[in-house]
N, C-alpha and C positions, 0 to 999 in steps of 0.2 A: 373804114376804122376811125374813130373821134380821134384828133388830134390830141396829145397827151403832153406835159410835161415832160421833159427829159431830165430827170433829177442826175447828179454826178455825185457817186456814192463812192467817198476818198475812203476806202479799206486799208487796213493796213493786214496783210499776210500773217503778220506773227503777231499772235497774241499771248502775252505772259501773264500768269495769274500769281501774282505775290505769294510767297511760301513763307508760312510763320513757323516755324518750328516749336513745337510744344517741349516745355522743359522737362525733363526727366527727376520725376519724383519719386527718388528710393524710399517708401515708406514700410517700416518692419509691421508686422502684426503686432495685434497686442500680446499673444502669449510669445511674442518673442522679445518683449520689452518688461519681464519681472521686477516688481518691486523688491526692495531690502525685504520686507515681510515675506512675501511669497518663496524667496530663496531660503530665509533662515527657517520658514516651514518645512521645507523640503529636507534641510541638515536636520532638523529635528527628527524628522521621519527616519531619515538613516540610522540616527542613533538607536530610535526606540525599537528599529525593525531591521535585524543585518540584513534580511533577504527580500528586498522591497519587491512588489509586484512589477514584473516587466511588462505590465500594460500600458503601452504609450498615453492612456489616459490619464493615470494617474501616477505617471513617470513625469518629472521634470528636468530630467538630465541633462536632454536634447536642447530644450528652452534655455538652463542654464548657461551651456557651453556657449550659444549664441549671444547669450547676453554679455559673457564674459569678454567674449571677442569683442563686439560692439563698443562694449566698456572701454576694452584698450583702448580701441581705434580713436573715440571721441574723447576720451581723457589722456593727454600724454603723461601725465604724473604718475600712472599705472604702466608705463612701458617698461620699467625697471623690474616690475613683477615677473616677467616672462619669463627671466631667467632664476625666480626663486625657487626653492623646493615647493614639491606638490605638496599639496594638503593631505595630511596623513589619513588612512582608513578611523572612519568613526569606532571609537571605543566601545566595547561590549556596554550592557545596559547596566551593570553593576558599577563600573567604573563611573568617578565623576567626571563633569563636563570640564573642569579645569586640567584634568591629564590630557585633553583632546584638544587642547590650545596649538593651532598651528603658528611655524613662524611666521606666515606669509602675512603681512600688514593687512592683505585685503580679505583674508580669511578671516582673520583678527576683528574685522570690522564686522563681519557678517555674524560672527557670534555675539558681539556686544550689542546686536541691533533690537530691540525689543520683539519680544514673540507675539505673534498673531494669535489669536483666538482660535479655539477648535472649530472645526466646521460644524459641531453639532448644534450649534446657533442659528443655524439655518431652519427657515419652518419644516415641517413634516409633510409630507402628503404629496399629491402629481397635482392639488390644485392649491394656488396661495391666493389669500388675501389682497387686497390691492396696498394695503397700509404696510405689511411684510414684505411686499417686493418693493416700495419706496425705502424701507429700510436697509434691505439687503444690496441697493444699487448704491446708496449713499455710504456703505459701508465697504466696497467694493467685493463684495461677493458676487457680481452677476457677471458674467463675461460677455454674453451677446443675448439678444432678443430676434424674435421673428414676428414680425405683425401678421396678422390676416389680412388679406384683401379689404376687408369692410372696414378694419383698424378696430372692430370691437374685442378683439380676443386676441393676446399675446402669448408667445412660447419662449420662456427664458431658460439659458443653459446655464448654471451656477460654475464657480470656479474648481468646485471638485466632481463636475460631471454631472451633475443630476440636472434632471429636466421637470419642467412644472409649467401649466398653463395659468394664466391671469386673466380675468374680464375685466377689460379697461374701461374706466368711467369718460367723460367728455373733460378730459383734463388739458388744457392748451400748454402746460408747461412741462408735461410729462418728455417731450423729445429733448427739452432743453438741460432736463436734469439727467436723461439718458448720455447726450453731448459730452456734459462739464465731468461726468465721473468716468470717461473713456468706454461706454458701452458700445457694442460693434450691434449696428443696427439695419435689420434688413425687411423688405416685404415680400409676403408669400405672394404667387401668381396664379396658386390653385384654390384649395378648398379654402373656405374662410376660419374653419377652427379645426380642431381635432376633438375626440373624447366625444361625449353626450352629444354637443352643440353641435360637430360637424355632422354626427349621426343624422340627429333630427332635421337640419338643414338639408341634407341629402335625400332624406324620405319625405320632406313635405314639398320640393321641388319641381319634382315632376306632377304631383297632384295637383299642386297651385297653377303649374302652364296649362296642363289639361282641363283645368275648371272655366281658366279665362279663356281658351280659346273655344270651349263651347258655349261661355256665353255669349261671346262676341259673335257667332254665328246666330245664335238665336236671336239676339237681336236684330242683325242685319236680315233676317228672315220674317222680322216683324211677329215674334210668339206673342199666344195670348198672355193677358194679366197684367196690371200693372198700367202705368203712363208712360209718355217718352222718356227714354232713357230710365224707367225704373227697372228694379230686378224682374227679369223674364217679361218685360214688356218689349214694344217695338220701339225702335230707336229711328231718328233719321237717317239712317244709314243710306238707304236707297230711295230717299226722295231727291228731288232734284233742288241743286243750290243757286237755283237763277234769281236773278233782282227783279221784282216786280214793281210795277208803278201804273195805280190807275190812271190818273192823270200824270203821262210824264212831263216833268220840269226838268231838263237837261239843259236847258240855259244854251239850246244851238238851235239854230233855225236855218233855212237854205242861203238867208242874208249872209251868213258867217261862213259860208264854205265858198272858197272863190277857186279858180284855174281848174273847176272839172263840171264844164256847163254840161256836156255832153251827159254824164251820168247822174246831175241831177235833173235833167229834164226826164229821162227815163223813172226815176225813182219820184218825181211830182206825180205821173200818171197814178203809180201806185196809192201815193197819199189822197189824190184826186177821188180814185174809184172806192178808198173807204170813206170819204167824204160824202160823195156824189153816187152812191152806187145806181140809182135810176138811169142816170145819163148813159151807162154802158149796159145795163141789162136790158134797155130798151132796143139795143141795135144785137143782143143776142151774145155780148163779151160776157166771160166768164173773168172774175178776178184771178190774177196771177198767183199761185200755189207758193211760189220760191223766186228770191232774185238772190243770186251770187255776185257779191262784188270782188272783182278779179283786178290785182294789180302789183307794183312793186311794193316792197315795205314803204312807208311815210308818206303813200299818196294820198291818206284821207279815209280809207275806207269806213273805220270805224268813227270816223266824226261824221260821214254821211249819213251812217246809221243811227246816230245820236240825232241829226237834224230830221230824218224821216218821224223819229218818235217825237220829236217837239211840234213838228208841222200837222202830223194826223190826228193827235189827240185822243187815239184809241189805246187802251190796255198794253203795256208794252213789258214783253220780259225779255231781259238779257243776261248771258252765259258763255261761259267760256268751255269750247269742245274738251278740253282737258280736264273740265271737273265731271265728266261722263265716266272715265275711265280710271278705275279701283282696282285694288290687288286681287280682290275677288270676283271670279268669272260670273257673270249676271248683273253686278252692281250697275254698271253703266246702263243697260237696256231698261233695268227699270226705273232709274233717274229720266231717262228720256220717256218710258210710260208717263213717268209722273209730271213732268214738264208738259205733255201734251193734255192731259187729263186737265188741269188747272186752265192751258189755254183756251182748250174747247169751253170749259165753263165760263169764260170770259169773251167771247168770240162777238163780233170781230176783234182782234187783236193782232197784234206783230210780236213775233218772236226771232228775236238776233242770237245769232251763235257765232262768235268770233272763232277766227282759226280754226276752222271746219275742217281741217287736213289732218288734226289731231286724231280724229275717228272715221274720217271720210277716206283712206287710202284705199288703194285698190286690193281687194280681199285676196287672200292667199300671195301676194305677190312679195318678191323679195328672196335673198338667198337662203336666209333663213325659215322660209314658210312663212304663217300667216298667225296671227294672234289671237286666241278665242276670247279673250275680254272686248277686244277692238271689235272684232268680225260682229258680235253679238250686239254689239251698241250698233252698227252702223245698219246692220239687219233691223232693228226694231226702230232706228229712224227712218230708212226705206219704208216701213210698213207705217209709220204715223203718217209721215207726206203724202202719200199715195199708195193706199192700202185697199186691202177688202172693205174694210168698214168706210174707207174714204174720210175726207179733210175737208172741214166746212168753215170758212170765217176765219183760218189762223194762215197768216202770210209768213214765211220762213225766211229771215235774210239773213246774209251766211257771207263772212269774208274769210280770204285767203290769199297769200301770196306764191302758191305752189298748185295751180289749177293742173299742173301736169300729172301730179300723185293722185289724185282725186279717182275715185270708182265711177265707171260708167255710168251704172243705173243710179248713181245719185246726181249726174249732170244732163240726165234725160228729160225730155219735157214732160210735165204734170209734177216732177218734183221741184226743178229749178226752171220755169220756163224762161229766164232771162238770166243772161250773163253780162251784166252790166262792168265794161272794161274803165277802171281808173289811173288813167296813166299821168307819166309825166307832166307838169303842164308847160306849155309853150311860154314865148316871152310875154305876151299878153296877161296870160294865166300868173305869171310870177310876179307882175307888176300890182296885179290885184291880190295876190296873196302877201306879198312884201307891204303894202298898205292896212291889210286885216293885221300883220302881227306887229306891225307900227304904232296900233293903238294903245294910247297910255304912256307913251316913250316919247322923252323931249329930243327932236330932231332940230339939227341945224339946217340953216336956208342952203348950204351946199350939197346937199342929199338929193339925189337925182334917183329915183326908183327904177328908171328907164337905162341909165347905165349899170345899175347894180343887177339889174333882171339880163341883160346882156352879157355879164360879165357870169353869171351863173348857167350857163346849158347846164341840163339833166338834172337840176337839183329840184328835188321834192318838197311839198309842202312843210313837211319835217326837217328838212335841212333848211329853210328860209328862215322859218322860225329860231332853229338853234343858230344862224348867222346873226339877226337882228338881237337876239339874247347875249351873245358871245361880245357884240359890239358895245350892249350897253354894259358889260360887266368891265370891259377895257376902259371906256370911258368913266366909270367909277373908280377904275383904281388910277387911272391919270388926274382924278382930282377934277374932273371936268363936270360943267353944269348942261352940256347937251351932248349928243351922238353926233360926229361929223363924218365925212365921209372918208376920212384917215383910219377912224376907228372900224368902219364898216370893211374897208380896205385888209385892215392888218386881221380881223377878224375871219375875213376870207382866207386868206394864207393860212393862218393858222386850221382852219377845217380842212384845206385841200392838202398841205405840205407837212402840217405839225408844228409846235410852237417853236420858235426862234431860242436859239441856244447861245443867249448875250454872254454868258460867260466861259464860252469855249475859247482855248488856247489856239489861236491861227498863226501861224509865223507868215513873214513876209513871202518866202518862197511860195508857201501853200496858199495864200491869199491870191498872189500870183497866176499860178497854174489855173484855179478854179476860176479866175475873171476871163481868162483867155478860153477855157472851156466853154463857158456859158456864152461869152461871144463870138465863140466858133458856130454854137447852134442858133442864135439869133441872126446872124449874117448870113448864113446858107439859109433859114426859113424867110428871111424878108426879100430875098433877089430871088426865090422859087416863084415862078409864075403859077397863079391860081391856088395860092397858098394860105394858110391862116395867117391874121397878122399876128405881130409880136406885141403882148400886153404890158408885160413887165420883165427885167431880170434883176435877178438877185444873187448875190455869192454869200449870204447871211445864211449860215446853216439851221438847217430846220430837220426835225427828225434823222431820219437816215440819209438825207442829202446835205452834200456840201454846199449847194446852188441849183438853183431853179431858172429856168425860162417859160414863162408864160406865154401860151398863145390864145388868142379867141377864137375857137372853132364858131363856123358856119352854123347858124339855128337851121338852115334848110336842109343842111347835110346830116346834122344830127337827126332831124324828126324823120327824114326819109330813109337814113341809113343806106342810102346810096353814094359808094364812094369810086371814082373813077381810077381808070388805070395809071394816069399820069400824077394823080393826086397820091396814090402807094409809094408810087416811084420818087415823088417827092418827098413825101415822110420818110423814106430809107436815107434820103442824103441829108435831109436835117437832123437824124438822129447821128450821123454820123460826124457831124460838124465838128463836134467838139473833140473827138481824137485826131482828126484829120487838123485841127488847131492847135493840139499838143504837139503832134509830130512837125508840124510847121515851124513852130518856134521852140522847141525846147531840144527837138533833135528825136530819132526813132528808139534812141537808148534811153530816155528820159520819161519816155510816156508812162502814166499810171493806170491801174485797174480802175479808174473812175467811169471809163466808158462801159463796165460789162453790162449795166441794165438796158443802154443803148444797143450795144450786141444781139441781147436775147430779142429786142422789141424787132429789129431789122431781119434777123432770122424768121421770126414769126410771121412777119408780113408778106418776106418773099416765100417764105413755103405755102403759105395760104394761096398767095397769087398764082401758083404753079398747081398744086394740088386740088382746088375748090373752086377756084374765081375763073378759070380756063384762061388765065392771061400769057401761058407759055403756047408758042407755036409748035413746038418739038409734042407736047403732050396733047394738044387740042384742047376740045370742048369735054372733056372728061375728069369727073370728078372721081379720085382714086383717095384712100386713105381716110375713110370720115370719120367726124369723130368717134369716141367710143360710147356705150348706151350707160345709161344710167343704171346703178347697181339697187337702187332703192325700186325700180320698177321690174325688177326681175331680168333685166337684159344684161350682155356680156360687160364685163368691168372696159373691154379695148375692143377695137373693130376688129374684123377678120381681113388679114392681108389680102387685097385682092389685086395684086399685081407683082409681076415677076422681078427677079433682080436685075434684069436688063431695064426694065421702066424704072426702078429705083435710082440706077446709075443716072439715066437722064433725067431725073428730077433731082437729082443732087447736083448735077452740073448745070441745069436752068437756075437753081437757087444760087449757086455762088457766081453765075454770070450777073444775075440781077444786081447781087449785094456787090459785086465790083464795080457796075456800071453806077449804081448810086455814088460809091466812094470816089470815082473818077471825076463825078459832077460836082461832088464838095470840093473835092482838093481844089479844082478849077476856079470855084467861085473864091474860095479864101487866097489863093495865090493872086488872083487877079485884082481885088479888094483889099490887100494885107494894110493898107495905109487907115482904111476905116476897121479893121479890126484892132489896130494898137491904139486909135483914140477910144473906140468904146472899151477896150480893157483898160486901158488907164482911166475912162470914168466910172469904172465900176470899183477899180481900186479905193479910187477918192471919194465916193458917194455910198459904195454898198450895193443902192437899188439906183436903178434907171426906169422911167416910166416909156410907154409907148410912145408918146409924142417928142420926148428929148430924144429918144432913140431913132426917130425918123427924121430928125432934124439934121444927123450926122449923115445921113443918106444926101439928104436936099444937096448939104454944103461939097459934100465927097463926088456929087453926080454920079452916084452910081446908076446902073440900070440893071434889069431884070436879066435872068439868067437865059440864055435860046440854046438849047441844046442839039 
């Protein structure tokens, strides 16, 4: 396995979310805050009508009592009125109002208030004009309004309980007028309005929806009459959306593509076939019908296709596979037919389909069955590439980073005759890619592409382009005229581990803990035989990590993918070096959760050594508990258990033995070279970052020796 940094995650087991209690707002409804006019109107009604209507809509007895209660609470001056004699019942209609004057000052004030106008001044009918509605609002005769969902109609409720509708014009001041006059405002979530307007809307909506769908399907099928997009005429719904260039001018040639020499060689043969067909046909060779570019994301598959277009000089069609898939079944197949009809008319030509796995997945696979639209599209694609009618003069280039999900019929010779693997570049390829992406950038003299390439194993062309761009951004941020090696190094660390947390509050105790933890990783890694050298140690928080130790993995080991048993055992010991350093320096009671990721890595490596790599003498050369299948391929989510409980106990014991062996090796190294550990930790506390050369000088001064187990 590739040697990876071992970040220290200083996490807290207690995460508290600040609680902000909302203040309790005791708001009274509008009908429980009657004005003096409303109260006097109620008394006047009781005087003229001894037997009021018990209907709660027309009675204000309960709101009146509530208003008196809150008035006595809000105004201490009325507290003495609580023991005053009650208001006498209203006198008969023939009796004068002066005879009914109560002895309470509050009751006297109510009767002395000006009398409201009669409710007959409100407009009649179930629909008001907008001007009548505004006058009623300003006079306080409207209690609440309810807007329709589109805001074109409102329904009002007057103070006397009547309801009416109003057609609302585009008046931006309406809401302010309603709010200033204390009108309760709500918005309907259902129908847009009531009455005739709502009835007409409900009647027209299904008809309009049906007519729209009818026209859409008719246009999709290319019905007769009219021009494209016209009424009843054909629309470009089933036509291909591919981009066509009669003379491709992509601005990219094979000279602009670096780090993919083998892929360039195979594609250059296709370009040469198009330019000099007689050279190949004289020997009986036929032009390849398709080339599939396969590789990880960012390796330059699309860039190679653009280079082929720029070099070939023949008509070039480019499209994405996702453009074929639509909501309606059959549209994708129609677009494939249209694309190849155009291509055949321009033959010889090249058709490039990017991300072909969008339509080229295995048919009928997966837990939920197949997809009719996608399956019809791939069936049409298979027929066009190599079907009954044949395909002459059209070369199909396709790119994907998921070749494992493609249908077998698509990959067979005759359709895609060549599968060109565009892999991650090696050291030499990365140097060439860095030179390409450094064009137009002001670089300092201390920039060494060879060193940068060796510090970036596994980087793709897109990663290296991003690295140089981030370095240029950092140089501009620091007001520099050139990009130096420091900016490139900082950009590399930013890409790998995340940005620095410069404003993070770190106590001296935590800083010391992180320094010893990372020093433990570096010390064990440097003294393990045949392990990757230490490139840099940092205790600056980045992303989720409190500190990082960077190792420079072997290029040969990464490219071959072959790891020895001793290397994996060393890797586990290095991962446990941080926890061992914490225990030795701070004691068993003061260790932290910072080594949680290290434990996960150690457990995973140890279990793979036992179950998959055959590094256990008790289990032997038997692979047990293989990886689970891919659910997208219709396989099982997890592997079937193929060993007994007794074998599981043996596996657990072997895994524990490997972990304990790695722990004892790390502890022996740290206790033996405790002086170097203290010096390195102190240097980290002072400088926060130590590079590989400065780190190795500590071992030369301390005369440290490699571990011999």
